[in-house]
LOZA-378607 format. One record per atom (N, C-alpha, C): residue in three letters; atom name; x, y, z. Coordinates in pm, whole numbers. Layout:
! LOZA-378607
PT  res  atom       X       Y       Z
PT  ala    CA       X       Y       Z
...
This chain:
! LOZA-378607
PT  res  atom       X       Y       Z
PT  met     N      57     -81       2
PT  met    CA      -5     -63      13
PT  met     C      83     138      20
PT  ser     N      73     214    -110
PT  ser    CA     154     397     -95
PT  ser     C      45     414    -100
PT  thr     N      95     544     -26
PT  thr    CA      11     702     -32
PT  thr     C      38     844     -36
PT  ile     N       1     907    -112
PT  ile    CA      26    1012    -152
PT  ile     C     -36    1137     -35
PT  asn     N      67    1221      31
PT  asn    CA      41    1286     132
PT  asn     C      95    1400      95
PT  ile     N      -9    1583      94
PT  ile    CA      -7    1669     123
PT  ile     C      59    1737     222
PT  asp     N     238    1817     235
PT  asp    CA     224    1800     358
PT  asp     C     163    1975     400
PT  arg     N     134    2061     247
PT  arg    CA      14    2123     327
PT  arg     C     -44    2239     225
PT  glu     N    -190    2213     220
PT  glu    CA    -292    2222     163
PT  glu     C    -299    2378     192
PT  cys     N    -279    2412      29
PT  cys    CA    -288    2574      14
PT  cys     C    -434    2573     -52
PT  gly     N    -483    2707     -50
PT  gly    CA    -628    2740    -140
PT  gly     C    -666    2652    -284
PT  cys     N    -553    2717    -329
PT  cys    CA    -571    2668    -507
PT  cys     C    -606    2499    -428
PT  phe     N    -553    2400    -387
PT  phe    CA    -531    2301    -338
PT  phe     C    -643    2230    -300
PT  arg     N    -718    2318    -172
PT  arg    CA    -878    2323    -189
PT  arg     C    -934    2344    -264
PT  arg     N    -940    2412    -340
PT  arg    CA   -1050    2447    -445
PT  arg     C   -1065    2318    -511
PT  ser     N    -902    2255    -600
PT  ser    CA    -947    2183    -624
PT  ser     C    -959    2024    -652
PT  asn     N    -949    1933    -696
PT  asn    CA   -1094    1826    -693
PT  asn     C    -948    1706    -666
PT  leu     N    -865    1804    -625
PT  leu    CA    -737    1671    -617
PT  leu     C    -761    1626    -390
PT  glu     N    -695    1504    -425
PT  glu    CA    -745    1468    -258
PT  glu     C    -604    1424    -216
PT  asn     N    -636    1479     -65
PT  asn    CA    -502    1447      33
PT  asn     C    -462    1274     100
PT  asn     N    -369    1307     114
PT  asn    CA    -381    1085     183
PT  asn     C    -468     980      97
PT  lys     N    -411    1012     -76
PT  lys    CA    -500     886    -105
PT  lys     C    -363     788    -143
PT  ser     N    -429     687    -102
PT  ser    CA    -372     544    -119
PT  ser     C    -400     449    -237
PT  phe     N    -288     403    -320
PT  phe    CA    -244     308    -417
PT  phe     C    -232     153    -360
PT  glu     N    -286      50    -373
PT  glu    CA    -208     -94    -409
PT  glu     C     -81     -72    -465
PT  ser     N     -93     -51    -595
PT  ser    CA      60     -14    -585
PT  ser     C     150     113    -637
PT  lys     N     276      70    -558
PT  lys    CA     363     187    -532
PT  lys     C     412     240    -722
PT  asp     N     376     177    -811
PT  asp    CA     377     229    -914
PT  asp     C     307     315    -934
PT  asp     N     162     313    -950
PT  asp    CA      17     337    -967
PT  asp     C       8     501    -893
PT  ala     N     124     511    -750
PT  ala    CA      92     608    -680
PT  ala     C     268     670    -741
PT  leu     N     313     659    -739
PT  leu    CA     451     712    -853
PT  leu     C     324     789    -987
PT  met     N     306     717   -1066
PT  met    CA     213     788   -1100
PT  met     C     169     951   -1122
PT  glu     N      30     895    -979
PT  glu    CA     -24     977    -963
PT  glu     C       4    1077    -872
PT  ala     N     125    1087    -847
PT  ala    CA     116    1134    -811
PT  ala     C     263    1279    -866
PT  gln     N     299    1219    -980
PT  gln    CA     404    1299   -1100
PT  gln     C     242    1360   -1135
PT  ala     N     214    1323   -1171
PT  ala    CA       9    1433   -1245
PT  ala     C      10    1524   -1195
PT  met     N      41    1499   -1031
PT  met    CA     -55    1591    -977
PT  met     C      51    1741    -917
PT  val     N     198    1668    -924
PT  val    CA     260    1822    -919
PT  val     C     245    1852   -1012
PT  asn     N     303    1841   -1095
PT  asn    CA     267    1905   -1251
PT  asn     C     132    1959   -1230
PT  his     N      58    1936   -1227
PT  his    CA    -105    1942   -1261
PT  his     C     -73    2125   -1194
PT  met     N     -42    2104   -1055
PT  met    CA     -74    2177    -893
PT  met     C      69    2304   -1012
PT  asn     N     189    2225   -1029
PT  asn    CA     248    2340   -1112
PT  asn     C     237    2448   -1182
PT  ser     N     179    2402   -1252
PT  ser    CA     124    2432   -1384
PT  ser     C     -15    2508   -1381
PT  lys     N    -136    2478   -1348
PT  lys    CA    -233    2512   -1304
PT  lys     C    -322    2597   -1206
PT  phe     N    -188    2539   -1051
PT  phe    CA    -221    2682    -961
PT  phe     C    -178    2817    -947
PT  cys     N    -202    2898    -896
PT  cys    CA    -174    2974    -878
PT  cys     C     -21    3057    -906
PT  lys     N      45    3002    -875
PT  lys    CA     193    2983    -918
PT  lys     C     292    3052    -801
PT  lys     N     193    3109    -687
PT  lys    CA     251    3209    -551
PT  lys     C     317    3032    -490
PT  his     N     313    2885    -511
PT  his    CA     394    2874    -470
PT  his     C     413    2753    -571
PT  ala     N     545    2678    -513
PT  ala    CA     633    2566    -630
PT  ala     C     598    2445    -508
PT  phe     N     513    2312    -624
PT  phe    CA     564    2219    -543
PT  phe     C     635    2068    -564
PT  ala     N     687    2007    -522
PT  ala    CA     794    1931    -536
PT  ala     C     725    1800    -440
PT  leu     N     786    1691    -485
PT  leu    CA     759    1527    -549
PT  leu     C     923    1510    -409
PT  ser     N     906    1419    -330
PT  ser    CA     937    1317    -247
PT  ser     C     913    1160    -255
PT  glu     N     962    1109    -206
PT  glu    CA     941     903    -187
PT  glu     C     976     939     -28
PT  ser     N     926     841      39
PT  ser    CA     958     782     176
PT  ser     C     971     671     157
PT  gly     N    1082     561      96
PT  gly    CA    1021     388     186
PT  gly     C     866     396      16
PT  asp     N     767     298      58
PT  asp    CA     642     285       5
PT  asp     C     538     419       1
PT  asn     N     614     578      69
PT  asn    CA     537     628      45
PT  asn     C     549     791     -44
PT  phe     N     481     815     -90
PT  phe    CA     471    1018    -186
PT  phe     C     449    1139     -84
PT  ser     N     539    1226    -134
PT  ser    CA     504    1360     -28
PT  ser     C     529    1441    -130
PT  ile     N     400    1519    -112
PT  ile    CA     419    1649    -212
PT  ile     C     472    1792    -141
PT  thr     N     516    1841     -70
PT  thr    CA     502    1968     -39
PT  thr     C     566    2102    -132
PT  met     N     529    2235     -33
PT  met    CA     499    2333     -88
PT  met     C     605    2376     -34
PT  gly     N     673    2480    -143
PT  gly    CA     745    2574    -119
PT  gly     C     740    2716    -204
PT  gln     N     827    2804    -139
PT  gln    CA     846    2919    -303
PT  gln     C     868    2884    -416
PT  pro     N     785    2978    -562
PT  pro    CA     838    2908    -638
PT  pro     C    1005    3011    -698
PT  ala     N    1048    2916    -798
PT  ala    CA    1156    2997    -820
PT  ala     C    1154    3096    -836
PT  gln     N    1259    3213    -824
PT  gln    CA    1192    3358    -910
PT  gln     C    1331    3374    -987
PT  ala     N    1294    3407   -1130
PT  ala    CA    1397    3477   -1261
PT  ala     C    1466    3517   -1179
PT  ala     N    1595    3520   -1272
PT  ala    CA    1655    3547   -1162
PT  ala     C    1645    3788   -1301
PT  pro     N    1678    3870   -1223
PT  pro    CA    1634    3998   -1352
PT  pro     C    1762    4031   -1375
PT  thr     N    1704    4030   -1473
PT  thr    CA    1815    4051   -1607
PT  thr     C    1801    4230   -1713
PT  gly     N    1657    4321   -1655
PT  gly    CA    1712    4422   -1669
PT  gly     C    1738    4462   -1757
PT  gly     N    1688    4382   -1922
PT  gly    CA    1609    4393   -2061
PT  gly     C    1799    4352   -2151
PT  cys     N    1889    4306   -2011
PT  cys    CA    2062    4264   -2106
PT  cys     C    2024    4143   -2117
PT  cys     N    2109    4047   -2177
PT  cys    CA    2094    3900   -2247
PT  cys     C    2198    3835   -2172
PT  gly     N    2280    3879   -2060
PT  gly    CA    2369    3765   -2014
PT  gly     C    2545    3804   -2101
PT  gly     N    2498    3860   -2126
PT  gly    CA    2589    3810   -2289
PT  gly     C    2776    3864   -2181
PT  gly     N    2724    3943   -2074
PT  gly    CA    2848    4085   -2086
PT  gly     C    2923    4198   -2084
PT  his     N    2799    4224   -2209
PT  his    CA    2847    4353   -2320
PT  his     C    2750    4480   -2284
PT  cys     N    2688    4505   -2169
PT  cys    CA    2533    4545   -2150
PT  cys     C    2596    4627   -1994
PT  asp     N    2736    4643   -2033
PT  asp    CA    2766    4748   -1873
PT  asp     C    2805    4857   -1930
């Protein structure tokens, strides 16, 4: 038996049709569902958070963190010639 656990449920998660603490007979099925959930959460939710998947034995955990910040470029391509 494998379980997918969401460590913190944000508002977007609570409004979605996704389910926390979902159990599966097969670890492979749980992994595929967990990956699909993370992809959905990172692409469809509001982008205030980023979600990451981790594995612990037969169980999977989806954690919420800060989204990756894009490096400010100020219109520069980063080639070093805009100074």
